[in-house]
N, C-alpha and C positions, 0 to 999 in steps of 0.2 A: 384016589391018587391020581386019576386024571383029569376027575373033575376038579380038584383042587390044585394040580398044575396050572390047570385053565384058568380058574378064578385068580391064582397068583398073577399068572401072564396078563391078564384084563385088567385087574388094579394096575400092575405098573404099568403096562401100556398107557391107561387114560390116567394114571394121575403121579406118573414121572416128571413129568415139567412143572410141579406145583415148587420146586425148590429151585428154580432158574428163575432169572428176569425175564419178564417178558419184551419180545421183541417189538411188538407192538407199542408199548408203551414208552419205550426208549423212544420210536422213531416219534412218538406225538411230542416229548416233552423236551427234544433240541432243538427244533425250529422256534418254538414259545421260547425257550431261554434266549437264543439269537436276538429273536424281536425284541424283547425285554433290553437287553444290552445295546438295541442299534435304538430304542426310544429316549430310553437314557443318555447315548452321548447327543443325538439331535435337542435333545433338552437341555443340555448343559452347554452345546454350542449356542444354541439362541439366545440362552440368559445369561451367557459372559457377553455376547454381542451386545444385550441390551443395556447391560451392566455398565461396559465399558464405551457407550457410544455419547453420553453424554460428556465423559471426560475427554474424548477425541475430537468433540465439536467446542473445545474451550479455547481454543487458539483466538487470535488476536482476529476480530471481525470491524473492515470497516463499517458495516452496515449497521451495528451496535449503539456505533456516535450519533446515530441520526436524530435521536429522541433530545438528549442533553444539549447540542448543539443548536437545535430549533428552538428549543426554549429560552437560551441564550438569544437568539437572533430575534424572539419575538419580546424579549425583555428590556429591547432597546428600540420602539419603535418609529423614533424620530432620527435613527440612523437606516442606512441604503448598509446591506451587508452580505457580503457574497462568501460561502465557503465551498471549497472543494475536496474529498479528501480521497486521494487513490492508493489503494494498495498495488506496488510498485510492480510485486511477482506475480498476483492473481489479477491485476488489473481491473479489482472490484472497486466501483467507487460510487460517493454518494456527491449532490451538488444541491446545495442548499441556499435560501435567502435568494438574494437577487444575482441573477446569471446572467445578465446583459453586458457587455464591455464598462469596465472602470475606465478613470484617469489612471493610467495602470502605474504612473511618478516611475520610479528608477527598476521598479520589480522586471521592466523589458530588458534592464541591460545584460540580462540571460539570454535572451535573444538574440542580440546583437554580438553577446561571447560565441553563442553557438554558430551564428552565420561566421563568425573570424575560424574557428575552427574547419567550419567547413570550407571556405575557399580554399585554407593552408593546406588542407589534402588534399584539395583540390588541383593543388601546383600553383594557385596564385599569388598567394602571397606566403612568406613565413616567418617565424617570431623575429625577424632581424629586421623586418623591413620598416624602413621608417616612417612615418605619417608624421607630419608636422614638428620633424626633428627627434622623434622621440620613436623606439623598438615598438611594433605592436603587442610586443612581452609586456613592457611597460602599460600601454595601454589599458589591458587586460586587466591586472592586477590593480590598477588606479580606479577604473570603473568599475569592478566587483566589491573588491575589500574596501577602497575606500570611498565608493559613489563616485569617482570624481566626474562630471557633468561635463568638463572638457575633453576628458579623452572619449567619453560615449560620445560626443557630437563627433570628432576627430573620425572614427568607425564608422559611423553610421552616413557621415557625408563621404567617406570614402567608397563605400556602398551603393547609396542613394535610394530613393526612397521605394522604387519599382524591385530591384533585388529585396529588399529588406519585405516587403508583405509577398513577393512570389515565392520566397524562402517560408515565410511563416504558411503559408499554405500548404508548399510541399512538406511539410511535417505535420499538416492535419490541424495546424491554428487559424483556424476562419475567420475569428472574432478580431484580429488582430489589426489596426489600423495606422499607420506611421503617422497619417495627417491627424495631430491631437493625441498621439500616443496611446491608445486605449487597446484593452484587453478584458477578456474574460476569466473570473476564477478557474472556470475546468481547463481552459486552452493551459492556462498556465503551470494547472497540477500536471496536464498531460506531458506539457514540455518538460518538467519537472523528471518524470517519470523516464520517460524519453532518453533526457538527458543520465540519470544513472546509470539506466542499464546499456549506455555505450553507444544509442542509437543515431545520437546527431553527432559523434566524433568517437574516436579511438580511445584505446582504455590509455595510453599515456596523455593525450589533448583533455580527454574528459576529467583526469586528476590534477591536471593545470587549471581548469573551471570551479572542482569541487575543492580544491586547497586555498582558493580566493576566497570560498565561501564560508571560510571559518575565522573565529577573532576578527570580526570586522570592525568599522568604525563605530557602531551601534547595533548592540548583542540585545538591545532591552527587552526586544520583544518576544520572538517563539522561541531563543535559545535561554533566555531567563527564566522560564519554566522547564521545558524540556530536558536541559542537559544540568540540571538537579538532582533527574529523576535515571540518570544511564543511559540518556539517550545521544546517541551521537547526532549534532544538527549541521546542516549545510544550508544556509540561507540569505534571502536577499530582501533586506526591505525598501519599502519606498516611501518616500514625503512630498508629497507637494502642495503646499495651502492645504487645504482640510482632508485631503486625500491621503488615508496614513493605512500601509498593509505591508503585511511580511508574507513570505511566502520560502518555504524551505525542503527538505528533502528530513524525515525523522528517521532515522537507525537505529533500530531495536534488536534485541538478541534472535528474535523469531523473524520479525518483518521489517522492513522497509518500507514508510509511506509518505507521501506527496503531501504537504499541504498547502493550500494556498487560502489567504483571508484578506477581502478588503474590505474597508472601511470608508463611509462617506456619509458626514452630518447633513441631513435635508437643509438645512437651513444655512450650509456652505461656511457656520464659522470653523474655526481652530481649535477643535477640543479635544486635544491631542491626548493630555489624562483619560478622558472616557475611550478614545480608540486604541490606547493603550491595555485598557483594563479587558476591552472585549476579545480582542490579538489573545491576553493570556488567558481568560477563562475559557476559549473556543481552544486553545491550545492543550487544556488540563485536561479538557474532556476528553478530545483525541488520545492524547498519553494514557488516560483512563482505561482507554480499549486496545490500545499497543501494545502495554504492559498491563494485561490483568492480574489481578491477585489470584495466589493458586489457589 
């Protein structure tokens, strides 16, 4: 009996744990499961980021206009063409073609307008100040909206060559020359961007200038293309002899770009139809990237 009891006790002690889960196995299994879950989360996050990355990068990009605009410029070897495109918010920009100063024609009326507002905000003028029997406000509207050269001359004569050039340099327009009225496309794009961001005048005075840049006496250049594609355009064209240009702000749903297009035929003849075609094509190439298809 004693032997049997000891045997049963021995067996009971030795094998009593067979029906219980092994603590050793449990400890090994839990970290392993946690590792698998962690790897799954990491993989899901990385894969999701890679999957979404192309979609995140599909926004308007000035850089993407380079190839198409460059092709347009090269297709007109008989022309000097200068183009600058600048994202007003990010300051991303491209400068293509001829970037030396062009005869600016009426595009630099925007510079005169900016200086006028600068003088008003400095207390040296006001919109009611008479210059040559007409108020400054009237000259601004006539100069920008109707491209009135007499109003432009009245304001320029009021400021003088030195003040005009000093002001241009103070806002970063190093190419501008009052004598001969010349400026580079990239400096004009910079002027437009600064104007839109209220860096040249306060909001109220900026709004006045922009208000004169719509429904102008000639909207046959940039607006003809851009405004038919749900883009708001503020622009100022320039046309002096064979120099035909248009510069403007293109306001789309997601971005606002400054666009400066300068054209001049190398033979100095007036090829207005060709110049207009160039401006239309460059505008369309710009719009294609400003409002990319979904």
